[in-house]
DSSP file (Angstrom, degrees, kcal/mol; ACC not computed):
  #  RESIDUE AA STRUCTURE BP1 BP2  ACC     N-H-->O    O-->H-N    N-H-->O    O-->H-N    TCO  KAPPA ALPHA  PHI   PSI    X-CA   Y-CA   Z-CA
    1    1 A X              0   0    0      0, 0.0     2,-0.4     0, 0.0    14,-0.2   0.000 360.0 360.0 360.0 137.2    0.0    0.0    0.0
    2    2 A X  E     -A   14   0A   0     12,-2.6    12,-2.2    14,-0.0     2,-0.7  -0.995 360.0-145.8-129.1 130.1    1.2    3.4   -0.9
    3    3 A X  E     +A   13   0A   0     -2,-0.4    10,-0.2    10,-0.2     3,-0.1  -0.864  20.5 176.4 -91.5 117.1   -0.2    6.7    0.3
    4    4 A X  E     +     0   0A   0      8,-2.2     2,-0.3    -2,-0.7     9,-0.2   0.687  62.9  13.2 -95.5 -21.8    0.2    9.1   -2.7
    5    5 A X  E     -A   12   0A   0      7,-1.2     7,-2.4     2,-0.0     2,-0.4  -0.978  55.2-167.1-157.1 141.5   -1.5   12.2   -1.3
    6    6 A X  E     +A   11   0A   0     -2,-0.3     5,-0.2     5,-0.2     2,-0.2  -0.995  11.6 176.2-127.9 136.8   -2.9   13.5    2.0
    7    7 A X        -     0   0    0      3,-3.1     3,-0.2    -2,-0.4    -2,-0.0  -0.564  54.0 -69.3-122.3-169.3   -5.2   16.5    2.5
    8    8 A X  S    S-     0   0    0      1,-0.2     3,-0.0    -2,-0.2    -2,-0.0   0.859 125.0  -2.3 -57.1 -41.4   -6.8   17.9    5.6
    9    9 A X  S    S+     0   0    0      1,-0.0    20,-0.6    19,-0.0     2,-0.3   0.134 125.5  53.6-140.3  23.7   -9.3   15.0    6.1
   10   10 A X  E     - B   0  28A   0     -3,-0.2    -3,-3.1    18,-0.2     2,-0.3  -0.979  53.6-163.8-151.6 163.2   -8.7   12.6    3.3
   11   11 A X  E     -AB   6  27A   0     16,-1.8    16,-2.5    -2,-0.3     2,-0.5  -0.980  16.2-132.8-147.2 159.2   -6.0   10.6    1.6
   12   12 A X  E     +AB   5  26A   0     -7,-2.4    -8,-2.2    -2,-0.3    -7,-1.2  -0.959  28.8 177.4-114.9 129.1   -5.4    8.7   -1.7
   13   13 A X  E     -AB   3  25A   0     12,-2.4    12,-3.1    -2,-0.5     2,-0.4  -0.950  19.6-155.3-131.9 152.1   -3.9    5.2   -1.6
   14   14 A X  E     -A    2   0A   0    -12,-2.2   -12,-2.6    -2,-0.3     2,-0.3  -0.988  18.7-155.8-123.1 136.1   -3.0    2.5   -4.1
   15   15 A X        -     0   0    0     -2,-0.4     3,-0.3     8,-0.3     2,-0.2  -0.773   9.7-127.9-112.4 155.3   -2.8   -1.1   -3.0
   16   16 A X  S    S+     0   0    0     -2,-0.3    58,-0.2     1,-0.2    57,-0.1  -0.527  88.1  34.7 -91.4 166.7   -1.0   -4.2   -4.3
   17   17 A X  S    S+     0   0    0     56,-1.0    -1,-0.2    -2,-0.2     2,-0.2   0.888  87.2 154.4  54.4  44.1   -2.6   -7.5   -5.1
   18   18 A X        -     0   0    0     -3,-0.3     2,-0.3    55,-0.1    -1,-0.2  -0.462  34.5-137.7 -95.8 169.8   -5.8   -5.8   -6.2
   19   19 A X        +     0   0    0     -2,-0.2    58,-0.0     2,-0.1    -1,-0.0  -0.777  57.4  25.0-121.1 166.7   -8.5   -6.9   -8.6
   20   20 A X  S    S-     0   0    0     -2,-0.3     3,-0.1     2,-0.0    -2,-0.1  -0.249 102.4 -18.4  79.5-166.5  -10.4   -5.1  -11.4
   21   21 A X  S    S-     0   0    0      1,-0.2    -2,-0.1    56,-0.0    58,-0.1  -0.305  89.5 -74.0 -73.4 159.6   -9.4   -2.1  -13.4
   22   22 A X  S    S+     0   0    0     56,-0.2    15,-2.1    57,-0.1    16,-0.5  -0.325  73.1 151.7 -56.2 129.7   -6.6    0.2  -12.2
   23   23 A X  E     - C   0  36A   0     13,-0.3     2,-0.3    -8,-0.1    -8,-0.3  -0.941  35.1-138.5-153.3 169.3   -8.0    2.3   -9.4
   24   24 A X  E     - C   0  35A   0     11,-2.4    11,-2.8    -2,-0.3     2,-0.4  -0.890  20.8-120.8-131.5 165.1   -7.2    4.1   -6.2
   25   25 A X  E     -BC  13  34A   0    -12,-3.1   -12,-2.4    -2,-0.3     2,-0.5  -0.898  12.5-156.4-110.2 135.1   -8.8    4.4   -2.8
   26   26 A X  E     -BC  12  33A   0      7,-2.9     7,-2.0    -2,-0.4     2,-0.4  -0.960  19.0-169.8-108.3 122.3  -10.0    7.7   -1.2
   27   27 A X  E     +BC  11  32A   0    -16,-2.5   -16,-1.8    -2,-0.5     2,-0.3  -0.924  13.8 173.3-117.3 137.6  -10.3    7.5    2.6
   28   28 A X  E >   -BC  10  31A   0      3,-2.7     3,-0.5    -2,-0.4   -18,-0.2  -0.791  52.9 -92.9-123.6 173.1  -11.8    9.8    5.1
   29   29 A X  T 3  S+     0   0    0    -20,-0.6   -19,-0.1    -2,-0.3     3,-0.1   0.790 123.9  18.9 -58.9 -25.9  -12.2    9.2    8.8
   30   30 A X  T 3  S+     0   0    0      1,-0.1     2,-0.3     0, 0.0    -1,-0.2   0.254 124.3  38.3-131.9  15.0  -15.7    7.8    8.3
   31   31 A X  E <   -C   28   0A   0     -3,-0.5    -3,-2.7     2,-0.0     2,-0.3  -0.981  52.1-164.4-157.7 165.6  -16.0    6.9    4.6
   32   32 A X  E     -CD  27  46A   0     14,-0.8    14,-1.7    -2,-0.3     2,-0.3  -0.991   3.0-173.2-153.8 152.2  -14.2    5.4    1.6
   33   33 A X  E     -CD  26  45A   0     -7,-2.0    -7,-2.9    -2,-0.3     2,-0.5  -0.987  19.4-137.0-144.9 153.0  -14.5    5.1   -2.2
   34   34 A X  E     -CD  25  44A   0     10,-2.7     9,-3.4    -2,-0.3    10,-1.3  -0.955  25.7-169.0-111.0 129.5  -12.7    3.3   -5.0
   35   35 A X  E     -CD  24  42A   0    -11,-2.8   -11,-2.4    -2,-0.5     7,-0.2  -0.969  23.1-119.3-127.5 132.9  -12.1    5.4   -8.1
   36   36 A X  E  >  -C   23   0A   0      5,-2.6     4,-1.7    -2,-0.4   -13,-0.3  -0.475  16.9-144.5 -67.6 134.5  -10.9    4.4  -11.6
   37   37 A X  T  4 S+     0   0    0    -15,-2.1    -1,-0.1    -2,-0.2   -14,-0.1   0.928  95.1  45.7 -66.7 -44.8   -7.6    6.0  -12.5
   38   38 A X  T  4 S+     0   0    0    -16,-0.5    -1,-0.2     1,-0.2   -15,-0.1   0.924 130.4  17.9 -68.2 -46.3   -8.5    6.3  -16.2
   39   39 A X  T  4 S-     0   0    0      2,-0.1    -1,-0.2     0, 0.0    -2,-0.2   0.626  88.6-133.3-103.1 -15.6  -12.0    7.7  -16.0
   40   40 A X     <  +     0   0    0     -4,-1.7     2,-0.3     1,-0.3    -3,-0.1   0.702  54.2 150.6  63.3  22.3  -12.1    9.0  -12.4
   41   41 A X        -     0   0    0      1,-0.1    -5,-2.6    -5,-0.1     2,-0.5  -0.625  54.6-111.4 -81.5 142.1  -15.5    7.3  -12.0
   42   42 A X  E     -D   35   0A   0     -2,-0.3    -7,-0.3    -7,-0.2     3,-0.1  -0.632  32.4-176.6 -73.7 123.4  -16.5    6.0   -8.6
   43   43 A X  E     -     0   0A   0     -9,-3.4     2,-0.3    -2,-0.5    -8,-0.2   0.789  64.4 -12.5 -92.2 -33.4  -16.4    2.2   -8.7
   44   44 A X  E    S+D   34   0A   0    -10,-1.3   -10,-2.7     0, 0.0    -1,-0.4  -0.983 104.6  23.7-162.6 161.3  -17.7    1.6   -5.2
   45   45 A X  E     -D   33   0A   0     -2,-0.3     2,-0.3   -12,-0.2   -12,-0.3  -0.154  67.0-115.0  75.2-173.6  -18.3    3.3   -1.9
   46   46 A X  E     -D   32   0A   0    -14,-1.7   -14,-0.8   -20,-0.1     2,-0.3  -0.972  21.8-172.9-161.3 149.5  -18.9    7.0   -1.4
   47   47 A X        -     0   0    0     -2,-0.3     5,-0.1   -16,-0.2   -20,-0.0  -0.886  50.4 -64.2-134.3 166.9  -17.3   10.0    0.2
   48   48 A X     >  -     0   0    0     -2,-0.3     4,-2.7     1,-0.1     5,-0.2  -0.204  49.2-119.9 -50.6 140.9  -18.5   13.5    0.8
   49   49 A X  H  > S+     0   0    0      1,-0.2     4,-2.4     2,-0.2     5,-0.2   0.859 113.1  50.8 -57.0 -39.9  -19.0   15.4   -2.6
   50   50 A X  H  > S+     0   0    0      2,-0.2     4,-2.5     1,-0.2    -1,-0.2   0.914 111.1  48.3 -66.7 -41.8  -16.4   18.0   -1.7
   51   51 A X  H  > S+     0   0    0      2,-0.2     4,-3.1     1,-0.2     5,-0.2   0.933 111.6  50.2 -61.7 -45.7  -13.8   15.4   -0.8
   52   52 A X  H  X S+     0   0    0     -4,-2.7     4,-2.8     1,-0.2     5,-0.3   0.911 110.6  49.7 -60.3 -42.3  -14.6   13.5   -4.0
   53   53 A X  H  X S+     0   0    0     -4,-2.4     4,-1.8    -5,-0.2    -1,-0.2   0.932 114.3  44.5 -61.6 -46.3  -14.2   16.7   -6.1
   54   54 A X  H  X S+     0   0    0     -4,-2.5     4,-2.2     2,-0.2    -2,-0.2   0.922 115.6  47.6 -64.7 -44.3  -10.9   17.5   -4.4
   55   55 A X  H  X S+     0   0    0     -4,-3.1     4,-2.7     1,-0.2    -2,-0.2   0.915 113.8  45.3 -66.5 -44.0   -9.5   14.0   -4.7
   56   56 A X  H  X S+     0   0    0     -4,-2.8     4,-2.3    -5,-0.2    -1,-0.2   0.828 110.8  54.6 -72.0 -29.2  -10.5   13.6   -8.3
   57   57 A X  H  X S+     0   0    0     -4,-1.8     4,-1.2    -5,-0.3    -2,-0.2   0.935 111.8  44.2 -64.9 -45.7   -9.1   17.0   -9.2
   58   58 A X  H  X S+     0   0    0     -4,-2.2     4,-0.8     1,-0.2     3,-0.5   0.935 114.0  51.0 -61.8 -46.0   -5.7   15.9   -7.6
   59   59 A X  H >< S+     0   0    0     -4,-2.7     3,-0.8     1,-0.2    -2,-0.2   0.871 103.3  58.3 -62.1 -38.6   -5.9   12.6   -9.4
   60   60 A X  H >< S+     0   0    0     -4,-2.3     3,-0.6     1,-0.3    -1,-0.2   0.869 109.8  44.6 -59.6 -36.0   -6.6   14.2  -12.8
   61   61 A X  H 3< S+     0   0    0     -4,-1.2    -1,-0.3    -3,-0.5    -2,-0.2   0.623 120.8  40.3 -81.6 -13.8   -3.3   16.1  -12.4
   62   62 A X  T <X S+     0   0    0     -4,-0.8     4,-2.6    -3,-0.8    -1,-0.2  -0.009  71.3 124.1-125.9  28.1   -1.4   13.0  -11.2
   63   63 A X  H <> S+     0   0    0     -3,-0.6     4,-3.0     1,-0.2     5,-0.3   0.893  76.0  53.0 -57.3 -42.2   -2.8   10.2  -13.4
   64   64 A X  H  > S+     0   0    0      1,-0.2     4,-2.5     2,-0.2    -1,-0.2   0.928 111.5  45.9 -61.4 -45.0    0.7    9.2  -14.6
   65   65 A X  H  > S+     0   0    0      2,-0.2     4,-2.1     1,-0.2    -1,-0.2   0.910 113.5  49.3 -63.5 -43.6    1.9    8.9  -11.1
   66   66 A X  H  X S+     0   0    0     -4,-2.6     4,-2.5    -7,-0.2    -2,-0.2   0.925 113.4  45.9 -61.6 -45.7   -1.2    6.9  -10.0
   67   67 A X  H  X S+     0   0    0     -4,-3.0     4,-2.7     1,-0.2     5,-0.2   0.894 110.7  53.1 -67.5 -39.0   -0.9    4.5  -13.0
   68   68 A X  H  X S+     0   0    0     -4,-2.5     4,-2.2    -5,-0.3    -1,-0.2   0.911 111.8  45.6 -61.5 -41.7    2.8    4.0  -12.4
   69   69 A X  H  X S+     0   0    0     -4,-2.1     4,-2.5     2,-0.2     5,-0.2   0.902 111.1  52.6 -69.3 -40.6    2.2    3.1   -8.8
   70   70 A X  H  X S+     0   0    0     -4,-2.5     4,-1.9     1,-0.2    -2,-0.2   0.945 112.3  45.9 -56.7 -48.1   -0.7    0.8   -9.7
   71   71 A X  H  < S+     0   0    0     -4,-2.7    -2,-0.2     1,-0.2    -1,-0.2   0.872 111.8  51.4 -65.5 -37.7    1.6   -1.0  -12.2
   72   72 A X  H  < S+     0   0    0     -4,-2.2     3,-0.5    -5,-0.2    -1,-0.2   0.917 117.7  37.7 -63.8 -43.4    4.5   -1.2   -9.7
   73   73 A X  H  < S+     0   0    0     -4,-2.5   -56,-1.0     1,-0.2    -2,-0.2   0.685 127.2  36.0 -83.5 -18.9    2.2   -2.8   -7.0
   74   74 A X    ><  +     0   0    0     -4,-1.9     3,-1.6    -5,-0.2    -1,-0.2  -0.482  66.3 156.7-130.9  61.2    0.2   -4.9   -9.4
   75   75 A X  T 3  S+     0   0    0     -3,-0.5    -1,-0.1     1,-0.3    -2,-0.1   0.739  73.4  54.8 -65.3 -22.5    2.7   -6.1  -12.1
   76   76 A X  T 3  S+     0   0    0     -3,-0.1     2,-0.3     2,-0.1    -1,-0.3   0.548  91.1  91.1 -87.2  -6.7    0.6   -9.1  -13.1
   77   77 A X  S <  S-     0   0    0     -3,-1.6    -3,-0.1    -6,-0.1     2,-0.1  -0.695  79.1-119.4 -91.8 139.0   -2.5   -7.1  -13.8
   78   78 A X              0   0    0     -2,-0.3   -56,-0.2     1,-0.1    -2,-0.1  -0.376 360.0 360.0 -69.2 156.0   -3.3   -5.8  -17.3
   79   79 A X              0   0    0    -58,-0.1   -57,-0.1    -2,-0.1    -1,-0.1   0.438 360.0 360.0 -94.4 360.0   -3.7   -2.0  -17.6
């Protein structure tokens, strides 16, 4: 697991040995969501709308970094 970004009350993480399409996790103290790296669509879970907006805005600017980390942690998974 790698934490790629932390903000005031949320963080973005990428895990190894994952399933499905390349994605990242958005965590808050009381909620979580899984978001596709390529489309920034929420795949599961939910977080506050403002947190989701901030997290996906950060992710849009850091897609290459997110995908590189996904590939590093999940080398056997197709992209």
